[in-house]
VOPAGU-2260 file (C-alpha; in pm, 1 decimal, decimal comma):
REM VOPAGU-2260
SITE   aa  ch    i         X         Y         Z
SITE  MET   A    0      66,0    2003,2    -201,8
SITE  THR   A    1       3,6    2030,4    -602,1
SITE  VAL   A    2    -339,7    2056,1    -487,0
SITE  SER   A    3    -444,5    2267,6    -233,3
SITE  LEU   A    4    -633,1    2133,4      97,2
SITE  GLU   A    5    -897,0    2402,7     -28,1
SITE  GLN   A    6    -953,9    2215,2    -316,7
SITE  LEU   A    7    -997,8    1880,2    -109,5
SITE  GLN   A    8   -1236,7    2047,3     192,5
SITE  ARG   A    9   -1473,2    2074,6    -126,7
SITE  CYS   A   10   -1481,3    1665,2    -201,1
SITE  HIS   A   11   -1739,5    1427,7    -141,4
SITE  VAL   A   12   -1481,7    1107,3     -86,0
SITE  ALA   A   13   -1150,9     949,1     -84,8
SITE  VAL   A   14   -1049,6     663,6    -256,4
SITE  ASP   A   15    -733,5     389,9    -183,9
SITE  LEU   A   16    -680,8     204,8    -488,3
SITE  GLY   A   17    -363,2       1,4    -363,2
SITE  ALA   A   18    -286,4    -359,8    -498,6
SITE  ALA   A   19    -376,2    -506,0    -242,5
SITE  ARG   A   20    -669,7    -347,3     -71,1
SITE  THR   A   21    -897,9     -51,6    -231,8
SITE  ARG   A   22   -1052,1     208,6      91,1
SITE  VAL   A   23   -1332,8     420,7      25,1
SITE  TYR   A   24   -1412,4     677,4     278,9
SITE  VAL   A   25   -1661,8     935,6     315,5
SITE  LYS   A   26   -1703,2    1262,7     425,1
SITE  GLY   A   27   -1908,7    1293,9     762,9
SITE  LEU   A   28   -1911,6     874,9     741,8
SITE  GLY   A   29   -1572,2     751,1     783,9
SITE  LEU   A   30   -1383,0     471,9     644,5
SITE  VAL   A   31   -1647,2     259,7     493,1
SITE  VAL   A   32   -1511,4     -12,3     242,4
SITE  ASP   A   33   -1166,3    -128,7     346,1
SITE  GLU   A   34   -1141,4    -479,3     118,5
SITE  PRO   A   35    -855,6    -697,7     -54,8
SITE  SER   A   36    -917,6    -508,0    -467,6
SITE  VAL   A   37    -971,3    -844,6    -598,6
SITE  ALA   A   38   -1345,6    -913,2    -790,5
SITE  ALA   A   39   -1412,7   -1297,5    -946,2
SITE  VAL   A   40   -1591,1   -1281,3   -1265,2
SITE  ASN   A   41   -1806,5   -1503,6   -1504,7
SITE  THR   A   42   -1610,4   -1557,9   -1819,5
SITE  ARG   A   43   -1912,3   -1701,7   -1981,4
SITE  THR   A   44   -2180,1   -1459,6   -1880,8
SITE  GLY   A   45   -1898,1   -1195,0   -1837,7
SITE  SER   A   46   -2123,1   -1089,2   -1462,6
SITE  LEU   A   47   -1942,5   -1083,2   -1165,8
SITE  ILE   A   48   -1965,7   -1309,9    -910,8
SITE  ALA   A   49   -1806,7   -1164,3    -601,6
SITE  VAL   A   50   -1578,5    -905,1    -482,2
SITE  GLY   A   51   -1354,2    -814,0    -198,0
SITE  ALA   A   52   -1263,7   -1066,5     103,9
SITE  LEU   A   53   -1441,6   -1341,5     -98,4
SITE  ALA   A   54   -1332,4   -1289,1    -401,3
SITE  GLU   A   55    -983,4   -1325,1    -320,8
SITE  GLN   A   56   -1053,1   -1703,4    -114,1
SITE  MET   A   57   -1129,4   -1779,0    -456,7
SITE  THR   A   58    -850,6   -1719,7    -620,7
SITE  GLY   A   59    -643,3   -2062,8    -761,0
SITE  ARG   A   60    -992,9   -2264,8    -638,4
SITE  THR   A   61   -1217,8   -2150,6    -916,4
SITE  PRO   A   62   -1326,0   -2348,0   -1215,8
SITE  HIS   A   63   -1197,8   -2278,7   -1591,5
SITE  TYR   A   64   -1481,8   -2049,7   -1677,2
SITE  ILE   A   65   -1449,4   -1848,2   -1362,2
SITE  ARG   A   66   -1177,5   -1566,8   -1380,8
SITE  VAL   A   67   -1017,6   -1366,6   -1034,8
SITE  ALA   A   68    -885,0   -1049,9   -1164,9
SITE  ARG   A   69    -711,3    -768,5    -977,7
SITE  PRO   A   70    -753,1    -437,1   -1110,2
SITE  VAL   A   71    -498,5    -240,3    -966,4
SITE  SER   A   72    -132,8    -314,8    -948,4
SITE  GLY   A   73     105,2    -122,9    -826,3
SITE  GLY   A   74    -127,1     118,7    -710,8
SITE  SER   A   75    -230,2     206,4   -1083,0
SITE  VAL   A   76    -494,7      93,3   -1254,1
SITE  VAL   A   77    -462,1    -182,6   -1500,9
SITE  ASP   A   78    -867,3    -257,3   -1608,2
SITE  ILE   A   79   -1085,9      53,3   -1586,0
SITE  GLU   A   80   -1386,3    -127,8   -1695,5
SITE  MET   A   81   -1298,7    -379,8   -1397,0
SITE  ALA   A   82   -1167,7    -126,8   -1127,0
SITE  GLN   A   83   -1513,0      -1,5   -1165,3
SITE  ARG   A   84   -1695,7    -227,0   -1167,8
SITE  MET   A   85   -1584,5    -369,2    -811,4
SITE  LEU   A   86   -1573,2      -6,3    -650,8
SITE  ARG   A   87   -1911,9     -32,7    -709,4
SITE  HIS   A   88   -2038,8    -359,3    -536,6
SITE  LEU   A   89   -1821,4    -241,7    -295,6
SITE  LEU   A   90   -2010,5      83,2    -190,3
SITE  GLY   A   91   -2321,7    -104,0    -215,6
SITE  ASP   A   92   -2661,9      72,0    -356,0
SITE  LYS   A   93   -2772,6     221,4     -66,8
SITE  LEU   A   94   -2444,0     440,1     -17,2
SITE  ARG   A   95   -2384,7     474,5    -413,8
SITE  ARG   A   96   -2726,4     694,4    -389,8
SITE  SER   A   97   -2616,5     851,2    -122,7
SITE  LEU   A   98   -2325,2     982,7    -292,9
SITE  ARG   A   99   -2525,9     998,6    -659,5
SITE  ARG   A  100   -2786,6    1291,7    -478,5
SITE  LYS   A  101   -2425,6    1495,8    -504,7
SITE  PRO   A  102   -2505,3    1789,2    -774,0
SITE  ARG   A  103   -2165,0    1800,3    -753,9
SITE  LEU   A  104   -1963,2    1507,2    -687,2
SITE  ARG   A  105   -1598,1    1534,4    -578,6
SITE  ALA   A  106   -1375,0    1240,7    -523,2
SITE  ALA   A  107    -973,9    1228,4    -410,9
SITE  ALA   A  108    -802,6     955,0    -521,1
SITE  CYS   A  109    -410,7     886,3    -388,8
SITE  THR   A  110    -160,3     849,3    -654,2
SITE  PRO   A  111     193,0     679,6    -653,9
SITE  HIS   A  112     468,4     853,8    -639,8
SITE  GLU   A  113     609,7    1020,7    -992,5
SITE  ALA   A  114     305,7     783,4   -1169,9
SITE  ASP   A  115     296,5     832,9   -1507,4
SITE  PRO   A  116      24,1     995,1   -1679,5
SITE  LEU   A  117    -135,1     734,0   -1834,2
SITE  ALA   A  118    -163,5     567,5   -1464,0
SITE  GLN   A  119    -327,1     886,0   -1317,3
SITE  ARG   A  120    -555,2     900,2   -1633,5
SITE  ALA   A  121    -688,0     568,6   -1565,0
SITE  THR   A  122    -750,0     666,0   -1171,9
SITE  VAL   A  123    -977,7     909,7   -1272,1
SITE  GLU   A  124   -1169,2     802,8   -1529,9
SITE  THR   A  125   -1174,6     503,9   -1315,0
SITE  LEU   A  126   -1411,7     741,6   -1040,1
SITE  ILE   A  127   -1528,8     940,4   -1328,3
SITE  GLY   A  128   -1721,7     648,5   -1408,1
SITE  LEU   A  129   -1873,8     638,4   -1067,6
SITE  GLY   A  130   -2036,5     955,3   -1100,0
SITE  ALA   A  131   -1700,3    1227,9   -1018,3
SITE  ARG   A  132   -1757,0    1528,9   -1150,3
SITE  ARG   A  133   -1391,4    1677,8   -1095,0
SITE  VAL   A  134   -1096,3    1423,2    -928,8
SITE  GLU   A  135    -823,0    1525,0    -746,0
SITE  LEU   A  136    -510,7    1336,1    -735,6
SITE  VAL   A  137    -287,1    1381,3    -420,9
SITE  ASP   A  138      18,4    1154,6    -384,8
SITE  THR   A  139      37,4     866,1    -205,0
SITE  LEU   A  140     366,2     976,2      39,5
SITE  ILE   A  141     182,0    1245,0     106,2
SITE  ALA   A  142    -189,5    1151,4     215,4
SITE  ALA   A  143       1,4     874,4     415,6
SITE  ALA   A  144     270,7    1105,4     536,5
SITE  VAL   A  145     -61,0    1293,3     671,0
SITE  GLY   A  146    -237,8     988,2     806,7
SITE  CYS   A  147      38,1     898,5    1080,7
SITE  GLY   A  148      45,0    1246,1    1175,1
SITE  LEU   A  149     394,5    1344,1    1084,7
SITE  PRO   A  150     388,7    1755,7    1069,3
SITE  VAL   A  151     429,0    1804,4     694,4
SITE  GLU   A  152     324,3    2154,5     689,2
SITE  GLN   A  153     632,2    2242,5     909,4
SITE  PRO   A  154     969,1    2354,4     794,2
SITE  THR   A  155    1067,4    2008,1     962,2
SITE  ALA   A  156    1237,5    1729,3     790,4
SITE  THR   A  157    1000,4    1376,9     806,0
SITE  MET   A  158    1090,1    1073,9     614,0
SITE  ILE   A  159     811,9     832,8     530,9
SITE  MET   A  160     852,9     448,3     385,4
SITE  VAL   A  161     553,6     357,9     221,9
SITE  CYS   A  162     527,5     -37,9     174,2
SITE  GLY   A  163     285,8    -185,2     -29,7
SITE  ALA   A  164     207,2    -491,7    -194,6
SITE  ALA   A  165     425,7    -471,3    -508,4
SITE  THR   A  166     633,8    -106,6    -463,8
SITE  THR   A  167     792,2      81,6    -200,5
SITE  GLN   A  168     819,4     481,2    -176,4
SITE  ILE   A  169    1044,8     659,3      66,7
SITE  ALA   A  170    1096,4    1083,6      90,5
SITE  VAL   A  171    1156,5    1327,0     277,3
SITE  LEU   A  172     866,1    1603,9     312,5
SITE  SER   A  173     896,9    1952,1     480,9
SITE  LEU   A  174     665,9    2262,2     415,1
SITE  GLY   A  175     400,0    2034,2     291,6
SITE  SER   A  176     595,6    1934,3     -42,4
SITE  ILE   A  177     823,0    1644,3    -151,7
SITE  VAL   A  178    1224,1    1732,9     -93,1
SITE  THR   A  179    1295,0    1360,9    -235,4
SITE  ALA   A  180    1152,0    1038,0    -299,5
SITE  VAL   A  181    1236,8     708,1    -456,6
SITE  ARG   A  182     982,0     466,4    -590,3
SITE  ILE   A  183    1127,2      87,8    -574,2
SITE  PRO   A  184     925,1    -183,3    -742,1
SITE  VAL   A  185     983,2    -409,7    -433,9
SITE  GLY   A  186     712,2    -484,6    -164,6
SITE  GLY   A  187     551,7    -693,0       0,3
SITE  ASN   A  188     470,7    -986,3    -309,4
SITE  ALA   A  189     802,1    -971,0    -380,2
SITE  ILE   A  190     922,4   -1105,9     -29,1
SITE  ASP   A  191     680,3   -1369,9     -80,2
SITE  GLU   A  192     783,5   -1481,3    -381,6
SITE  ALA   A  193    1121,0   -1535,9    -271,8
SITE  ILE   A  194    1017,3   -1747,3       1,4
SITE  ILE   A  195     796,2   -1959,1    -268,8
SITE  GLN   A  196    1102,2   -1977,6    -452,0
SITE  HIS   A  197    1309,2   -2072,3    -154,1
SITE  LEU   A  198    1099,3   -2371,1     -81,3
SITE  ARG   A  199    1027,2   -2479,1    -408,8
SITE  GLN   A  200    1442,2   -2466,3    -469,3
SITE  HIS   A  201    1552,0   -2610,6    -158,7
SITE  HIS   A  202    1278,1   -2805,3      -8,7
SITE  GLN   A  203    1075,5   -2906,3    -372,4
SITE  LEU   A  204     788,1   -2788,0    -192,8
SITE  LEU   A  205     486,8   -2602,5    -355,4
SITE  LEU   A  206     286,0   -2328,9    -156,8
SITE  PRO   A  207     -95,0   -2188,0    -236,3
SITE  SER   A  208      27,8   -1852,8    -427,6
SITE  GLN   A  209    -235,4   -1682,6    -264,1
SITE  SER   A  210    -457,2   -1886,1     -36,8
SITE  VAL   A  211    -213,5   -1845,3     275,3
SITE  ARG   A  212      36,2   -1594,9     355,8
SITE  PRO   A  213     362,8   -1799,5     250,2
SITE  LEU   A  214     553,6   -1489,7     470,8
SITE  GLN   A  215     350,1   -1560,2     824,4
SITE  LEU   A  216     399,6   -1907,8     734,5
SITE  ALA   A  217     729,0   -1925,4     680,8
SITE  LEU   A  218     876,6   -1680,7     969,5
SITE  HIS   A  219     675,4   -1836,3    1198,0
SITE  GLY   A  220     638,5   -1478,1    1403,4
SITE  ASN   A  221    1048,3   -1493,8    1412,4
SITE  GLY   A  222    1036,3   -1211,9    1102,5
SITE  LEU   A  223    1403,0   -1122,3    1093,5
SITE  GLN   A  224    1495,1   -1177,2    1420,5
SITE  THR   A  225    1706,4   -1399,0    1441,2
SITE  THR   A  226    1573,5   -1513,4    1788,9
SITE  GLY   A  227    1261,8   -1799,5    1807,8
SITE  PRO   A  228    1317,4   -2168,3    1676,2
SITE  ALA   A  229    1560,3   -2254,8    1405,3
SITE  LEU   A  230    1311,3   -2490,3    1213,5
SITE  THR   A  231     926,3   -2417,8    1115,2
SITE  GLU   A  232     740,1   -2682,7    1001,8
SITE  ILE   A  233     534,0   -2610,8     672,4
SITE  HIS   A  234     283,5   -2777,0     482,5
SITE  GLY   A  235     289,6   -2764,7      87,0
SITE  ARG   A  236     248,2   -3034,3    -173,6
SITE  ASP   A  237     543,3   -3203,7    -329,5
SITE  VAL   A  238     672,3   -3074,2    -620,3
SITE  ALA   A  239     748,2   -3396,9    -785,5
SITE  THR   A  240     439,1   -3633,8    -666,9
SITE  GLY   A  241     178,2   -3364,4    -636,9
SITE  LEU   A  242      90,8   -3502,4    -287,9
SITE  ALA   A  243      41,6   -3308,4      21,3
SITE  ARG   A  244     406,8   -3318,0     227,7
SITE  SER   A  245     552,1   -3119,1     489,3
SITE  ALA   A  246     895,2   -3008,3     581,8
SITE  GLN   A  247    1130,0   -2855,9     854,8
SITE  VAL   A  248    1256,8   -2528,0     692,0
SITE  ASP   A  249    1549,1   -2334,9     873,1
SITE  THR   A  250    1406,1   -1996,1     986,9
SITE  ALA   A  251    1790,7   -1868,0     885,0
SITE  ALA   A  252    1758,0   -1991,3     513,9
SITE  VAL   A  253    1479,0   -1827,4     495,0
SITE  ARG   A  254    1598,4   -1497,5     656,9
SITE  GLN   A  255    1850,0   -1555,2     424,7
SITE  ALA   A  256    1628,0   -1523,3     135,3
SITE  ILE   A  257    1401,8   -1260,6     235,4
SITE  HIS   A  258    1671,0   -1018,5     249,6
SITE  THR   A  259    1801,6   -1048,0    -158,3
SITE  PRO   A  260    1488,9    -817,5    -192,8
SITE  LEU   A  261    1509,8    -576,3      78,2
SITE  THR   A  262    1885,8    -474,4      16,8
SITE  ALA   A  263    1702,6    -266,0    -262,9
SITE  VAL   A  264    1460,5    -128,7     -27,8
SITE  LEU   A  265    1764,6     -42,3     217,6
SITE  ASP   A  266    1933,8     124,0    -132,0
SITE  GLY   A  267    1664,2     310,1    -197,3
SITE  VAL   A  268    1697,9     445,9     164,5
SITE  GLY   A  269    2043,3     521,2     130,6
SITE  LYS   A  270    1949,7     746,2    -193,6
SITE  VAL   A  271    1691,0     923,3     -72,2
SITE  LEU   A  272    1960,4    1070,6     227,8
SITE  ARG   A  273    2236,8    1129,4       2,6
SITE  ASP   A  274    2046,2    1311,7    -239,1
SITE  CYS   A  275    1884,3    1545,9     107,8
SITE  PRO   A  276    2008,1    1885,3     217,8
SITE  PRO   A  277    2216,7    1843,9     537,5
SITE  ASP   A  278    2013,7    2057,0     764,3
SITE  LEU   A  279    1727,8    1838,8     692,3
SITE  VAL   A  280    1912,6    1532,7     700,8
SITE  ALA   A  281    2039,8    1648,6    1116,3
SITE  ASP   A  282    1655,0    1650,7    1167,6
SITE  LEU   A  283    1580,9    1318,1    1095,3
SITE  ALA   A  284    1885,8    1149,4    1277,4
SITE  ASP   A  285    1592,4    1239,4    1560,3
SITE  ARG   A  286    1317,2    1214,0    1456,7
SITE  GLY   A  287    1332,5     915,6    1237,7
SITE  ILE   A  288    1200,3     738,8     997,1
SITE  MET   A  289     807,6     662,6     982,8
SITE  MET   A  290     679,8     322,7     836,7
SITE  VAL   A  291     350,5     268,8     693,3
SITE  GLY   A  292     162,9      50,9     412,6
SITE  GLY   A  293      48,1    -325,3     489,1
SITE  SER   A  294     443,3    -462,7     430,6
SITE  ALA   A  295     541,8    -208,4     719,5
SITE  LEU   A  296     452,8    -513,3     948,3
SITE  LEU   A  297     692,8    -758,0     842,0
SITE  PRO   A  298     810,9    -951,2    1169,2
SITE  GLY   A  299    1150,1    -711,8    1222,1
SITE  LEU   A  300    1180,6    -506,1     911,2
SITE  ASP   A  301    1203,9    -194,5    1113,6
SITE  GLN   A  302    1468,2    -332,1    1328,6
SITE  MET   A  303    1658,6    -421,9     998,6
SITE  LEU   A  304    1634,6     -69,2     902,6
SITE  ARG   A  305    1750,1      33,5    1270,9
SITE  GLU   A  306    2044,9    -123,1    1217,9
SITE  ALA   A  307    2102,4     -24,5     867,3
SITE  THR   A  308    2061,3     335,6     932,7
SITE  GLY   A  309    2161,3     420,9    1274,0
SITE  MET   A  310    1803,0     638,4    1272,2
SITE  PRO   A  311    1517,5     539,0    1515,7
SITE  VAL   A  312    1268,2     368,9    1313,1
SITE  HIS   A  313     861,8     405,4    1394,5
SITE  ILE   A  314     555,9     194,4    1250,5
SITE  ALA   A  315     241,6     374,5    1229,0
SITE  GLU   A  316     -26,0     299,1    1460,0
SITE  ARG   A  317    -273,0     197,1    1157,7
SITE  PRO   A  318       9,3     151,7     877,5
SITE  ASP   A  319    -186,3      -2,3     643,8
SITE  ALA   A  320    -460,6     233,3     609,1
SITE  CYS   A  321    -249,3     573,8     651,7
SITE  ALA   A  322    -283,3     695,0     297,0
SITE  VAL   A  323    -698,3     692,9     278,3
SITE  LEU   A  324    -691,5     810,2     649,7
SITE  GLY   A  325    -485,1    1127,5     570,9
SITE  LEU   A  326    -684,2    1193,4     248,8
SITE  GLY   A  327    -995,0    1192,4     509,5
SITE  ALA   A  328    -861,6    1469,8     739,8
SITE  MET   A  329    -773,6    1664,1     420,3
SITE  LEU   A  330   -1134,6    1612,5     319,2
SITE  ASP   A  331   -1295,0    1666,3     675,2
SITE  GLY   A  332   -1061,8    2056,1     730,8
SITE  LYS   A  333    -876,8    1874,9     969,8
SITE  ILE   A  334    -513,3    1985,7     850,7
SITE  GLN   A  335    -438,8    2375,3     841,2
SITE  PRO   A  336    -186,0    2509,9     643,4
SITE  MET   A  337     179,1    2702,6     768,6
SITE  VAL   A  338      39,8    3086,8     661,4
SITE  LEU   A  339     398,1    3297,3     600,6
SITE  ASN   A  340     292,3    3689,9     659,9
SITE  PRO   A  341     506,0    3848,4     456,8
SITE  LEU   A  342     743,8    4136,2     637,3
SITE  ALA   A  343     558,9    4470,6     682,7
SITE  GLY   A  344     752,6    4734,8     515,0
């Protein structure tokens, strides 16, 4: 672990700024914020109209002078000022006042694996703007592994896959560190986009981009599995006429459209296993892969991985909040490092 557990235990607040959702864990209070990373701004006055779930509902439904912004993309802050304003409103006045009373407020934040220095700096600047005197950065892969209860500090291999909205991160961990890892620019958004493009090309149907989750609509509970109804009725807007229309969609064809972006994920799993030492791969044959992140709940994705790798695949109990809960466990001192006693000479 790049940051020591002792340093993390001095932190007061943990933040997970994700492309889809922002989560904040306060020491002693637990998870206090779990909202979409969205803010709606009045471009005429510059004032913030809404943040979180309410702002997400406004996507695609606003007049021209209201802009719906997403200050986080791919786990990295792309608009520092907007991210600060969004976080301030999500925390609320009462909680911000209690945090400001800390003489030297320390914060911990998740960063994607191999995030470039600019992205790391943007995360630090965002939290310093909220009053933090010091910010500790923790790799999302390690935080998520701790959050879903994997024995990260032990000398055994654990494999984790963080399925985010914009990226998928896969790693093998041992002794509290990353042995080998890969970050793929394919996530839940790419899968949704593949379905939207399929329906547009083959059915001349436009789906609402953000207001409706096209994935759940199109798969209708089937996921990537071949069981269930062969046809699903989808409602959208006709490309030619602009009128509302419904169409019967072949779920097998939708599954085929989804497979294209998921191939990159399977390639990433193969690369990590090839780069991993043989002794650790032997451990993984028994332990398997732990899936976390919001996109891990895609129906049938775990079965697809099981068939491709031949290893057991598990989904964490709370896959979407594992990273921030892992950071919180480190803040609360629930994680004990393995102590290596020197041999007596």
